C-alpha positions as CSV (number, residue, x, y, z in Angstrom):
1,X,-1.3,-8.4,9.9
2,X,-3.3,-5.2,11.4
3,X,-5.8,-3.5,8.9
4,X,-4.5,-0.1,9.6
5,X,-0.7,-1.2,8.7
6,X,-2.0,-2.7,5.3
7,X,-3.9,0.4,4.6
8,X,-1.0,2.4,5.4
9,X,1.4,0.2,2.9
10,X,-1.1,1.0,0.2
11,X,-1.5,4.7,1.0
12,X,2.4,4.8,0.7
13,X,2.9,3.0,-2.4
14,X,0.1,5.3,-4.0
15,X,2.3,8.0,-2.7
16,X,5.6,6.6,-4.4
17,X,7.1,4.5,-1.8
18,X,8.7,1.6,-4.0
19,X,11.6,0.2,-2.0
20,X,11.3,-2.2,1.1
21,X,13.8,0.2,3.2
22,X,11.7,3.3,2.4
23,X,8.5,1.1,3.5
24,X,10.0,-0.2,6.7
25,X,11.2,3.4,7.6
26,X,7.3,4.8,7.0
27,X,5.8,1.7,8.8
28,X,8.0,2.2,11.8
29,X,7.2,5.9,12.1
30,X,3.5,5.0,11.6
31,X,3.7,2.2,14.3
32,X,5.6,4.6,16.8
33,X,2.9,7.4,16.3
34,X,-0.1,4.7,16.6
35,X,1.3,3.0,19.8
36,X,3.5,5.8,21.6
37,X,5.5,4.6,24.6
38,X,3.5,1.3,24.6
39,X,5.0,-0.4,21.5
40,X,3.9,-3.9,20.7
41,X,6.7,-6.6,20.9
42,X,9.1,-6.6,18.0
43,X,8.0,-10.3,17.4
44,X,4.5,-9.4,17.1
45,X,4.1,-10.0,13.4
46,X,0.6,-8.3,13.5
47,X,2.0,-5.1,14.3
48,X,5.9,-5.3,13.0
49,X,5.3,-7.5,9.5
50,X,8.0,-9.4,8.4
51,X,9.7,-8.2,4.9
52,X,7.9,-11.0,2.7
53,X,4.9,-9.9,4.2
54,X,5.6,-5.8,3.3
55,X,6.7,-6.9,-0.2
56,X,3.5,-8.9,-0.7
57,X,1.4,-6.0,0.3
58,X,3.5,-3.6,-1.8
59,X,3.2,-6.0,-4.8
60,X,-0.6,-6.4,-4.2
61,X,-1.0,-2.4,-4.0
62,X,0.9,-1.8,-7.0
63,X,-1.3,-4.4,-8.9
64,X,-4.3,-2.8,-7.6
65,X,-3.0,0.7,-8.9
66,X,-2.6,-0.7,-12.5
67,X,-5.6,-2.4,-12.6
68,X,-7.3,1.1,-11.5
69,X,-5.4,2.7,-14.3
70,X,-6.4,0.2,-16.9
71,X,-10.1,0.5,-16.0
72,X,-9.7,4.3,-16.3
73,X,-8.3,3.8,-19.7
74,X,-10.9,1.5,-20.6
75,X,-13.6,3.9,-19.6
76,X,-11.9,6.9,-21.5
77,X,-11.8,4.8,-24.7
78,X,-15.5,3.8,-24.4
79,X,-16.4,7.2,-23.9
80,X,-14.6,8.4,-26.8
81,X,-16.0,5.7,-29.0
82,X,-19.4,6.7,-28.0
83,X,-18.7,10.3,-28.7
84,X,-17.3,9.6,-32.0
85,X,-19.8,7.2,-33.6
């Protein structure tokens, strides 16, 4: 998968896109704006990822968000502990 498409999936997940249908619409618009009139062939999975690839990257993006949120909570808890001790 093209790195810019992967990045776009992560961005869209962070903005709240959670369904495959919505993500495919967003990716279609992104790819069309990126390539203009010279669109790559629809069988090119680097530019037009399969549903399973999109889902996998959406899940990875969600997992990354959860991990970042847990780290932020952990940091806040440690800061609170240092302040109250």
